[in-house]
N, C-alpha and C positions, 0 to 999 in steps of 0.2 A: 721154937718156931715163933716168929713175929709176923702178924698179918694185918693188912689194912685193906679197905675196899671203898669203892664209890658205887652207889646204886642210883639208877634212874627208873622210876616207876611210870607206867602208862597212866593216863587220866583215870581209868576205872579201877586201877590197882590190881588187875588180874595178872599182869606180866611185869617183870623187872629185868633190866639189863644191869649186870654187875661186872665191874672190873676189879680184880683182886691182885694185890701184891703180897707174896709170901716169901719171907726170908727164913731160910732153914738155919739150924744151929751151926752147920758147917760153912755158912756164909753164902751159899747159893741163893739166888733170887729168882723167883718165877712169877710170871704175870698170867692171869687167867681171865677170860671173858666168858660169862655164862648168861643164859636166858633162864630166869626163874619164872615158872608158870604155876599159878594156883589151880588151873584146870587140869585134871588128870587125863581126860580123853577128849580130843576134838573130833573124834570119829575119823581121823586120818589114817588109822591103821586097819580099817575094815577093807574089804575087797574093793568096793567102789572108790574109796579114798586112795588106795594103792594104784588102781588103774588110772585115775585122774592125774596123780603125780607122775606116773610113768609116761603118760601121753604128753604132759606138759614138758617133761625133760626131753622127750624125743623131738619136740618141735622147738626146743630152745627157750622155753619160758622159765623164768626164775620161779622157784618154789619157796614161798614164805611160810614159816611156821609162826613166828612171833615178830611183831614190830613194836618199837618204842618210838613214838613220834614226839619231837621236842620243838618248842618255839626257839627263835634265835637266842633269846636270853637264857633259856634252859640249856641250849647247846653250848653257849659260851661258859656257863657255870660248870658244865660237864668237863669241858676242856681245861678249865682252871683247876678243877678237882683232880683230873687225871695227871696234869703237870705236877701238882703237889704230891700225888701218889708216887710219881716217878722220881721226884727229888727226895723222898723220904729215905733217910738212912745215908745220904751222901754227905 
């Protein structure tokens, strides 16, 4: 198995957006996008958090758990790194 990844951290470092490329021994290639979070519990799984999410979903509001905000330059660098990740092994 051969893998490569691109990671973008938020300013405070508590969350990371990761794009991974995994090439298996049989030649299959898989891409994965993950949110890595250093905080175990945001209190979203408590009763009140579940009710708030359910109400938001019922009225059509998006439910955000983690965001990685990037400047234009950081976003351009991410696109460049993602393109290089896609081209790896070709």
